[in-house]
N, CA, C and O atoms as a GROMACS GRO file, in nm:
protein
  304
    1UNK      N    1   2.450   1.317   2.568
    1UNK     CA    2   2.319   1.330   2.526
    1UNK      C    3   2.232   1.222   2.604
    1UNK      O    4   2.271   1.105   2.612
    2UNK      N    5   2.127   1.260   2.655
    2UNK     CA    6   2.035   1.165   2.736
    2UNK      C    7   1.950   1.096   2.663
    2UNK      O    8   1.885   1.162   2.582
    3UNK      N    9   1.927   0.961   2.668
    3UNK     CA   10   1.832   0.881   2.591
    3UNK      C   11   1.695   0.912   2.637
    3UNK      O   12   1.676   0.942   2.755
    4UNK      N   13   1.590   0.906   2.546
    4UNK     CA   14   1.455   0.929   2.579
    4UNK      C   15   1.401   0.796   2.656
    4UNK      O   16   1.434   0.680   2.630
    5UNK      N   17   1.310   0.837   2.758
    5UNK     CA   18   1.250   0.726   2.818
    5UNK      C   19   1.144   0.666   2.751
    5UNK      O   20   1.053   0.736   2.707
    6UNK      N   21   1.146   0.540   2.736
    6UNK     CA   22   1.036   0.477   2.655
    6UNK      C   23   0.948   0.388   2.756
    6UNK      O   24   0.988   0.360   2.870
    7UNK      N   25   0.841   0.351   2.711
    7UNK     CA   26   0.757   0.256   2.798
    7UNK      C   27   0.815   0.120   2.828
    7UNK      O   28   0.783   0.050   2.924
    8UNK      N   29   0.915   0.086   2.723
    8UNK     CA   30   0.986  -0.040   2.729
    8UNK      C   31   1.123  -0.031   2.651
    8UNK      O   32   1.138   0.041   2.552
    9UNK      N   33   1.211  -0.104   2.702
    9UNK     CA   34   1.354  -0.096   2.660
    9UNK      C   35   1.363  -0.186   2.529
    9UNK      O   36   1.313  -0.298   2.532
   10UNK      N   37   1.413  -0.146   2.436
   10UNK     CA   38   1.450  -0.236   2.318
   10UNK      C   39   1.572  -0.310   2.348
   10UNK      O   40   1.678  -0.252   2.371
   11UNK      N   41   1.558  -0.449   2.349
   11UNK     CA   42   1.668  -0.540   2.355
   11UNK      C   43   1.789  -0.507   2.264
   11UNK      O   44   1.766  -0.468   2.149
   12UNK      N   45   1.934  -0.523   2.313
   12UNK     CA   46   2.024  -0.513   2.212
   12UNK      C   47   2.018  -0.609   2.108
   12UNK      O   48   1.958  -0.716   2.122
   13UNK      N   49   2.086  -0.572   1.988
   13UNK     CA   50   2.071  -0.662   1.887
   13UNK      C   51   2.214  -0.758   1.887
   13UNK      O   52   2.297  -0.741   1.797
   14UNK      N   53   2.234  -0.848   1.984
   14UNK     CA   54   2.343  -0.926   1.997
   14UNK      C   55   2.344  -1.038   1.904
   14UNK      O   56   2.240  -1.048   1.839
   15UNK      N   57   2.422  -1.113   1.884
   15UNK     CA   58   2.411  -1.217   1.788
   15UNK      C   59   2.326  -1.343   1.844
   15UNK      O   60   2.267  -1.417   1.765
   16UNK      N   61   2.323  -1.359   1.962
   16UNK     CA   62   2.233  -1.446   2.024
   16UNK      C   63   2.085  -1.416   2.020
   16UNK      O   64   2.002  -1.507   2.011
   17UNK      N   65   2.050  -1.279   2.026
   17UNK     CA   66   1.924  -1.240   2.000
   17UNK      C   67   1.880  -1.245   1.880
   17UNK      O   68   1.761  -1.270   1.863
   18UNK      N   69   1.962  -1.223   1.772
   18UNK     CA   70   1.947  -1.248   1.625
   18UNK      C   71   1.903  -1.393   1.598
   18UNK      O   72   1.800  -1.424   1.538
   19UNK      N   73   1.984  -1.467   1.645
   19UNK     CA   74   1.953  -1.619   1.629
   19UNK      C   75   1.832  -1.660   1.690
   19UNK      O   76   1.757  -1.741   1.634
   20UNK      N   77   1.805  -1.606   1.808
   20UNK     CA   78   1.666  -1.635   1.870
   20UNK      C   79   1.534  -1.584   1.794
   20UNK      O   80   1.426  -1.642   1.795
   21UNK      N   81   1.569  -1.453   1.723
   21UNK     CA   82   1.447  -1.404   1.628
   21UNK      C   83   1.435  -1.503   1.502
   21UNK      O   84   1.325  -1.523   1.450
   22UNK      N   85   1.557  -1.569   1.452
   22UNK     CA   86   1.555  -1.627   1.333
   22UNK      C   87   1.484  -1.759   1.355
   22UNK      O   88   1.418  -1.812   1.265
   23UNK      N   89   1.501  -1.819   1.493
   23UNK     CA   90   1.444  -1.947   1.527
   23UNK      C   91   1.284  -1.923   1.531
   23UNK      O   92   1.198  -1.991   1.475
   24UNK      N   93   1.266  -1.815   1.610
   24UNK     CA   94   1.108  -1.770   1.611
   24UNK      C   95   1.043  -1.764   1.495
   24UNK      O   96   0.935  -1.821   1.479
   25UNK      N   97   1.102  -1.696   1.404
   25UNK     CA   98   1.036  -1.677   1.261
   25UNK      C   99   1.023  -1.794   1.196
   25UNK      O  100   0.915  -1.819   1.143
   26UNK      N  101   1.137  -1.893   1.189
   26UNK     CA  102   1.128  -2.034   1.130
   26UNK      C  103   1.017  -2.097   1.199
   26UNK      O  104   0.939  -2.157   1.125
   27UNK      N  105   0.990  -2.097   1.328
   27UNK     CA  106   0.885  -2.178   1.412
   27UNK      C  107   0.745  -2.116   1.341
   27UNK      O  108   0.658  -2.194   1.301
   28UNK      N  109   0.733  -1.999   1.332
   28UNK     CA  110   0.607  -1.926   1.290
   28UNK      C  111   0.573  -1.961   1.151
   28UNK      O  112   0.457  -1.967   1.108
   29UNK      N  113   0.686  -1.986   1.078
   29UNK     CA  114   0.650  -2.007   0.940
   29UNK      C  115   0.616  -2.155   0.924
   29UNK      O  116   0.531  -2.193   0.843
   30UNK      N  117   0.681  -2.231   0.998
   30UNK     CA  118   0.652  -2.395   0.997
   30UNK      C  119   0.504  -2.420   1.045
   30UNK      O  120   0.431  -2.508   1.000
   31UNK      N  121   0.468  -2.324   1.150
   31UNK     CA  122   0.324  -2.345   1.193
   31UNK      C  123   0.217  -2.294   1.082
   31UNK      O  124   0.110  -2.352   1.066
   32UNK      N  125   0.249  -2.194   1.015
   32UNK     CA  126   0.172  -2.153   0.913
   32UNK      C  127   0.150  -2.266   0.794
   32UNK      O  128   0.043  -2.305   0.747
   33UNK      N  129   0.260  -2.300   0.764
   33UNK     CA  130   0.267  -2.421   0.651
   33UNK      C  131   0.190  -2.536   0.710
   33UNK      O  132   0.121  -2.591   0.625
   34UNK      N  133   0.182  -2.592   0.836
   34UNK     CA  134   0.127  -2.705   0.896
   34UNK      C  135  -0.031  -2.677   0.894
   34UNK      O  136  -0.112  -2.759   0.849
   35UNK      N  137  -0.063  -2.561   0.942
   35UNK     CA  138  -0.210  -2.519   0.986
   35UNK      C  139  -0.290  -2.517   0.848
   35UNK      O  140  -0.248  -2.492   0.735
   36UNK      N  141  -0.405  -2.548   0.888
   36UNK     CA  142  -0.508  -2.533   0.772
   36UNK      C  143  -0.559  -2.409   0.752
   36UNK      O  144  -0.532  -2.323   0.836
   37UNK      N  145  -0.636  -2.379   0.644
   37UNK     CA  146  -0.666  -2.237   0.603
   37UNK      C  147  -0.770  -2.183   0.706
   37UNK      O  148  -0.784  -2.062   0.725
   38UNK      N  149  -0.841  -2.279   0.769
   38UNK     CA  150  -0.930  -2.226   0.875
   38UNK      C  151  -0.874  -2.140   0.997
   38UNK      O  152  -0.918  -2.034   1.041
   39UNK      N  153  -0.757  -2.217   1.041
   39UNK     CA  154  -0.674  -2.159   1.152
   39UNK      C  155  -0.612  -1.997   1.121
   39UNK      O  156  -0.613  -1.904   1.202
   40UNK      N  157  -0.563  -1.992   0.988
   40UNK     CA  158  -0.516  -1.867   0.948
   40UNK      C  159  -0.598  -1.763   0.935
   40UNK      O  160  -0.559  -1.647   0.949
   41UNK      N  161  -0.750  -1.803   0.899
   41UNK     CA  162  -0.858  -1.709   0.875
   41UNK      C  163  -0.913  -1.669   0.997
   41UNK      O  164  -0.971  -1.560   0.991
   42UNK      N  165  -0.912  -1.722   1.105
   42UNK     CA  166  -0.963  -1.702   1.228
   42UNK      C  167  -0.957  -1.571   1.288
   42UNK      O  168  -1.058  -1.517   1.334
   43UNK      N  169  -0.827  -1.510   1.289
   43UNK     CA  170  -0.806  -1.366   1.352
   43UNK      C  171  -0.867  -1.266   1.258
   43UNK      O  172  -0.921  -1.164   1.300
   44UNK      N  173  -0.857  -1.294   1.138
   44UNK     CA  174  -0.933  -1.194   1.040
   44UNK      C  175  -1.081  -1.198   1.042
   44UNK      O  176  -1.152  -1.099   1.025
   45UNK      N  177  -1.118  -1.306   1.062
   45UNK     CA  178  -1.285  -1.326   1.093
   45UNK      C  179  -1.310  -1.243   1.235
   45UNK      O  180  -1.392  -1.152   1.248
   46UNK      N  181  -1.233  -1.288   1.327
   46UNK     CA  182  -1.257  -1.210   1.452
   46UNK      C  183  -1.246  -1.060   1.445
   46UNK      O  184  -1.327  -0.992   1.508
   47UNK      N  185  -1.153  -1.006   1.377
   47UNK     CA  186  -1.137  -0.874   1.361
   47UNK      C  187  -1.259  -0.817   1.286
   47UNK      O  188  -1.323  -0.722   1.332
   48UNK      N  189  -1.289  -0.876   1.171
   48UNK     CA  190  -1.402  -0.839   1.096
   48UNK      C  191  -1.541  -0.841   1.175
   48UNK      O  192  -1.619  -0.746   1.159
   49UNK      N  193  -1.570  -0.936   1.252
   49UNK     CA  194  -1.695  -0.946   1.332
   49UNK      C  195  -1.682  -0.825   1.443
   49UNK      O  196  -1.780  -0.754   1.465
   50UNK      N  197  -1.579  -0.807   1.502
   50UNK     CA  198  -1.564  -0.701   1.600
   50UNK      C  199  -1.582  -0.559   1.548
   50UNK      O  200  -1.640  -0.469   1.610
   51UNK      N  201  -1.530  -0.549   1.434
   51UNK     CA  202  -1.553  -0.406   1.354
   51UNK      C  203  -1.705  -0.384   1.323
   51UNK      O  204  -1.767  -0.283   1.355
   52UNK      N  205  -1.756  -0.491   1.259
   52UNK     CA  206  -1.894  -0.506   1.231
   52UNK      C  207  -1.991  -0.455   1.353
   52UNK      O  208  -2.075  -0.366   1.341
   53UNK      N  209  -1.967  -0.520   1.458
   53UNK     CA  210  -2.042  -0.504   1.588
   53UNK      C  211  -2.019  -0.351   1.638
   53UNK      O  212  -2.115  -0.286   1.679
   54UNK      N  213  -1.902  -0.302   1.634
   54UNK     CA  214  -1.889  -0.155   1.695
   54UNK      C  215  -1.935  -0.075   1.584
   54UNK      O  216  -1.980   0.034   1.619
   55UNK      N  217  -1.935  -0.098   1.459
   55UNK     CA  218  -2.012   0.000   1.376
   55UNK      C  219  -2.158  -0.004   1.370
   55UNK      O  220  -2.226   0.097   1.349
   56UNK      N  221  -2.211  -0.138   1.393
   56UNK     CA  222  -2.348  -0.142   1.412
   56UNK      C  223  -2.409  -0.058   1.532
   56UNK      O  224  -2.507   0.016   1.525
   57UNK      N  225  -2.326  -0.086   1.652
   57UNK     CA  226  -2.364  -0.033   1.772
   57UNK      C  227  -2.379   0.130   1.738
   57UNK      O  228  -2.483   0.190   1.764
   58UNK      N  229  -2.269   0.190   1.678
   58UNK     CA  230  -2.261   0.343   1.668
   58UNK      C  231  -2.388   0.378   1.564
   58UNK      O  232  -2.457   0.479   1.584
   59UNK      N  233  -2.412   0.295   1.459
   59UNK     CA  234  -2.514   0.322   1.371
   59UNK      C  235  -2.643   0.330   1.441
   59UNK      O  236  -2.718   0.425   1.425
   60UNK      N  237  -2.672   0.225   1.524
   60UNK     CA  238  -2.803   0.216   1.605
   60UNK      C  239  -2.805   0.340   1.708
   60UNK      O  240  -2.907   0.408   1.720
   61UNK      N  241  -2.694   0.364   1.776
   61UNK     CA  242  -2.712   0.468   1.861
   61UNK      C  243  -2.746   0.608   1.798
   61UNK      O  244  -2.815   0.690   1.856
   62UNK      N  245  -2.689   0.628   1.666
   62UNK     CA  246  -2.715   0.751   1.586
   62UNK      C  247  -2.851   0.748   1.554
   62UNK      O  248  -2.912   0.854   1.564
   63UNK      N  249  -2.921   0.627   1.509
   63UNK     CA  250  -3.063   0.636   1.457
   63UNK      C  251  -3.146   0.672   1.573
   63UNK      O  252  -3.237   0.754   1.557
   64UNK      N  253  -3.119   0.609   1.714
   64UNK     CA  254  -3.203   0.659   1.821
   64UNK      C  255  -3.210   0.796   1.852
   64UNK      O  256  -3.315   0.850   1.886
   65UNK      N  257  -3.080   0.868   1.839
   65UNK     CA  258  -3.079   1.009   1.870
   65UNK      C  259  -3.147   1.083   1.759
   65UNK      O  260  -3.206   1.187   1.789
   66UNK      N  261  -3.146   1.045   1.642
   66UNK     CA  262  -3.212   1.123   1.523
   66UNK      C  263  -3.343   1.115   1.527
   66UNK      O  264  -3.406   1.217   1.500
   67UNK      N  265  -3.415   0.991   1.563
   67UNK     CA  266  -3.564   0.988   1.549
   67UNK      C  267  -3.625   0.978   1.684
   67UNK      O  268  -3.745   0.954   1.683
   68UNK      N  269  -3.570   0.992   1.797
   68UNK     CA  270  -3.630   1.007   1.915
   68UNK      C  271  -3.605   1.147   1.980
   68UNK      O  272  -3.494   1.198   1.969
   69UNK      N  273  -3.712   1.214   2.053
   69UNK     CA  274  -3.686   1.328   2.105
   69UNK      C  275  -3.650   1.298   2.253
   69UNK      O  276  -3.697   1.195   2.300
   70UNK      N  277  -3.579   1.371   2.325
   70UNK     CA  278  -3.550   1.334   2.476
   70UNK      C  279  -3.676   1.396   2.561
   70UNK      O  280  -3.761   1.471   2.514
   71UNK      N  281  -3.670   1.353   2.685
   71UNK     CA  282  -3.779   1.364   2.774
   71UNK      C  283  -3.783   1.510   2.814
   71UNK      O  284  -3.676   1.566   2.835
   72UNK      N  285  -3.908   1.585   2.827
   72UNK     CA  286  -3.916   1.734   2.856
   72UNK      C  287  -3.844   1.746   2.988
   72UNK      O  288  -3.782   1.851   3.007
   73UNK      N  289  -3.844   1.644   3.093
   73UNK     CA  290  -3.783   1.656   3.209
   73UNK      C  291  -3.616   1.711   3.201
   73UNK      O  292  -3.559   1.798   3.265
   74UNK      N  293  -3.566   1.616   3.089
   74UNK     CA  294  -3.431   1.635   3.065
   74UNK      C  295  -3.409   1.772   3.004
   74UNK      O  296  -3.293   1.812   3.010
   75UNK      N  297  -3.495   1.849   2.949
   75UNK     CA  298  -3.462   1.963   2.881
   75UNK      C  299  -3.468   2.081   2.962
   75UNK      O  300  -3.425   2.190   2.924
   76UNK      N  301  -3.528   2.056   3.088
   76UNK     CA  302  -3.536   2.180   3.180
   76UNK      C  303  -3.400   2.229   3.235
   76UNK      O  304  -3.396   2.327   3.310
   0.00000   0.00000   0.00000
């Protein structure tokens, strides 16, 4: 049976790789414990602001198309 081609290859779960993942997880948890509440909230706030910007842009584009008629040259 042939394996499906993926965009990337998943690494084998060898004991060394599992140990590496555990140390990375421990390092990330230590960083979260040391960092203040502002550093943890920054990605969430950035995502919220980005979502609000995209939504507001779509809303204003819709309002422009609803309340303004196109030029007569465009309709020919």
